[in-house]
Residue, then its C-alpha position, 0 to 999 in steps of 0.5 A: m499499499n502506498g501513501p501514509s500508513a493507516r493508523s492502527i485502532s484496537k476494538g474498544s480502545i475508544t471511549g468518551t462522547r467525543y474523539v479528535v480525529k487523529k491522521g491515519d484515522t478512517l470513519y470506519s477504524i473510529a466507529w470500530g474502536a468506538n464500538k459504534d456502526f459507522i453508519n449511525l456514526a456518520s449520521t449523527n456527524k452529518l458526514p455526507k458521502p465519501y465521509t471524509i475526515y480531518p486532523g483535528q476534526v472533533l467527532s461526536l461519538n453520543s447518537k443522540k446528540t449531533v455536532t457541527n462538522s467543521k473543518p479545523s483552521p489550516k496552520p502555518t504552511s511553515t509548520v504543517k508537515k506535507w506528504p512528498v508529492k513530485a511535481d508536474k507529474p499526475v497524483e496516483k488516484q487515491v480512496a479517501t477515508s477508505s471509501v465506506e459507503s452506505e445508503a443511509s444518505k441519498k444525496e450526492w457528495s459535492k467536491k466543493q466541499l473538500d478544502p484544497s488545503q486540507k488532506p484527507a486523514y487517511s488514503v488508500t492507494t489500491n494495489q494494480q490489478d490484473a489487465n482483465q480484472v474488471i471494475h464495476k461502477p456502484t449500484e443500488l444494493p438489493a433490499k435482502v440478501s438473497k443467497w449466502s454461500w460458505p466464502v472456503n472450503g475448510k473445517v470450522i477452528g473457532t466459533f462464534s461467541a456473542k460474549e463482549q470479549g469473545n470471537k466475534g466470527i467463526k475462523i475456517a482452516g485452510n492452505r496458503g493462496d486457497a480463494i476467498r469467495a464473497a458469500a453473497s452478492g454485494r459492493v466492497v466497502y473496504a479493502g485494505s489493512a488498517l484495521r488491528g489484528y486483522g491483517n489484510l481485510v475485505i468488506i463487502k455490503h450486500s444490503d442496507d442491513y449486513l455486511s461481511a468481512y474476511a480477514h487475514a488474508d494473503k493478497i486482496l484481489v478487490k478494491e473498494k467500490q467494486v461490484v462482486n457476486v456470491g462465490q467470485t474470488v476477492a482475495k486469498m488466504g493467509s495470514t497476515g495479523t495472525n500466528r496461523v494460515m486462516l480465514h477469520f469470517e463475520i457477518r454483521y447486521h446492523g453493525k452488530s456481528v451475528n452468528p455466520l453458522k446460522f446463515l452459512p448452509r450446512k455442510 
């Protein structure tokens, strides 16, 4: 991943009713650290798509209250540490704040809302894909998930636990390089390694209600905003962020982890 590295945030490490954005934060990682639904967090702070946030920005973590989402005043140019950019050359296309999308807002984001004097707190430059890889434009997601499928064909070595510190998904054994497939059709809303303990991670949004997550991948094969079909390969199995080759797989309903075994077909 090129560009500045994302800042890792442990789940549950953010407490209080307000949070000051730091360089490397994403809206998704802040929501993860605060045990909040990122869609509700965006709505609470009146963040339009694509949910760009800035260092120094104050976010409300209290869903019952909203705050005016103003940008911090730029510091003097003599004290601002800028990311190196070569002059007279095009800058690579970047995806700000992990490009996490939701259907909570139907308004189109206007580029005029982005202050050119500010830089996003987090940008990802996606890896070059295979020349045959087709990147689709975002489309409306279905109202419900019509079919769930196993992401890999391996033995379940870790089961779901609803306890506060329990396993929020299932762990499936396999071999390095095994194909990890989309458990349902949807759109990729995150592809990266910013969340501590998850290694290379892909998150797919399937409807307004459901997300699925695929962690510890050796290689990610999709880009954010890409539409994928059920059974399509999205990554290769690996051991990033853990001590053995496996897939950590989660299904989330309205941002809350649920037991994947209640959705996947019986083997």
